Residue, then its C-alpha position, 0 to 999 in steps of 0.5 A: m411370893e405370897t403374903r398370908k396373915l397369921q390367925k389366932v385359934g383359941y387361947s394359944t394356937h396360931s394358924i395360917s392357910l396353905p396355898s391351894r395349888w401346893v395342897k393339890e400338887w402334893k395331893l394332900k387331904q384333911g388329916d394328912s401329916i406335914i413335917l414342920t422344921s424351923w431354921r435359924d434364919g427365921s424360915l419355917n420348912l413344911v414338907p408332906e410326910p411321904v416326901a420327908r420319908n423319901l428325904d430320909g433315904v426311903a427312895g426308889e431304885c435308879i434303873i440303868d439300862s446296860d443295853l443302851c450303854s454302848e459307848p465306853g465309860m457310859l455305865m461308869r459315869l451314870v453310876i457316878g452321876n447318880y451317886v453325886l446326886g445323892r441316890d442310894n439304890y441302883r439297878i443295872s439291868s439287861t433284857r439279855r445278859i449283862s456283858s462281862g465288860h459292863i460287869e467289870e465296869a460296875r465292879a470298878t466303879t463301886r471301888r472308886l466311890i465311898g460307901l457303894s457296894i454290889i449286893e446282888e449280881c445275876s446274869d441280867r441285873i446288878i444291884i448296887q447300894c450306897s450305905i453312907d450316913s451323912a451324919k458321920f461326915n463334916i464338910q470342913s473336915l472333908i475339905r481339910r482332908l482333900s487339901i492334905i492329900a493334894l499337898t502331900m502329892l505336890d510335896e512328894a513330886m517335888q521331893t523326887f525333883d530334888t532327890s531324883d528318887p522316883s518312889f516319891a513321885k510314884d506315891a503321889i500318883s497312887r494317891e489320885n484315886e483317894v482324892d477322887m473318892i473324897f471329892r465325889l463324896t463331898l459333892r454328894l453331901l453338898m448336893s443332898a444338903q441342897e435338897d434337904r436342909t437337915i442334911a446341911e445341918r448334919i454336915g456342918l453347913e449353917d447357911p444353904l448359900h454356902i453350898l456353892g462356895n464349898v463346891l468351888v473350893s472342893k473342885y479347886l482342891e481336886l484340880v490341885a491334886d490333878q496338877a500335882e499328879s501331872i507334875a509327878r509324871r513330868v518329874l519322872e519323865a524329866g529325870r534324865f534332864r535333871n542333871t543338866l539344870g544349873e543350880a539357879d534353875t533348880s533353886v527356882i523350881m524348888n522355890l516355886g514348889k514351896m510358894a504353890s504349897s504355901i498358897v494352897t495351905d494358907a488359902v484353905d486355912c483362911f477359907l475355914s477361918q474366914d480370915i479376910q486379911k490372910a486371904n488378901r495376902v494369899l492373893e498378893t503372893r499368887a501375883l508374885m509367883d506369877t512373876e517368878e514363873r514367867r522368868f523361868t524360860s530355860g531347861a527342857m520342855n518337861v521342866r518348863a511344864i513343871a513350872q507352869g503346873l506349879a503356877m496353875i496350882s497357885e491359881k487354884g489356891a488363889g481361887i480358894a482365897e477369893v471364895a474365902f474373901d467373899r465368905a468373910l464379908e458376910t460377917p461385919s468386922k472392923i475393916c468392913h461393915l454395914 
């Protein structure tokens, strides 16, 4: 950290010298333009104009050598990883001919990511472009959307358990891809916000320190959806054991489902509203659910696995509530202040 004194130049202009090491690093010279942005926390951001243009999306291509992607899933994960990092342009190339397997992998991957599309496909290259405008998204809305889909999946799985109608569980399983798409879009926006604070403002992040908390909450919700899908599959597998359960055990499972859903719903609500008392109630309810889940020891293996899956969902909800609790402490209140 360096301290530099403000100098007055003329009647109304003030100046401060720039560190020579920074000027040399970015190869700046007299007459070059620097973009200045002031932030609510009092900081002033200085970015050389060429760098600012890149942050606005005028970036180079990401080159992926398909000849080196010999392991299963490698090409897909490279595209997804670059997408999450906020990159817009991808070139999948080969010195010979791109294999049919890699072509299909590239096509399938673009279908799993919002805003990504193939704009050129030849024998030795595939050009992919991302057309997402970050200004059109709000991070809180995306988190709310994630929670709605994940909880819908859980509700559908429990409806199959209650009614023995497999269509509900099958609907839940089919929603998993939508959750993954929104989760990866959310990560992309948060990673981009970390690099460029103007993006942070566009998506509704007032403080860059909140990026980590939003990443955690998004991941917890993605894991809730994963567990809901797993429960839906368990419910389908456990169908033939359903009639062997007593009324008491059936009631316990349904009650655990309601508690898990309530915990996640309330956790997301208190995260978005910064309600510290509600966050505390969520954490206490989760402790109560753990006690209820440990009491359930009867039933077939798949049925016990359903109870354990519901407990894991409540655990992710508690994780969201903990993030909400810590976030709420940033704002002074009657219950806690400096």
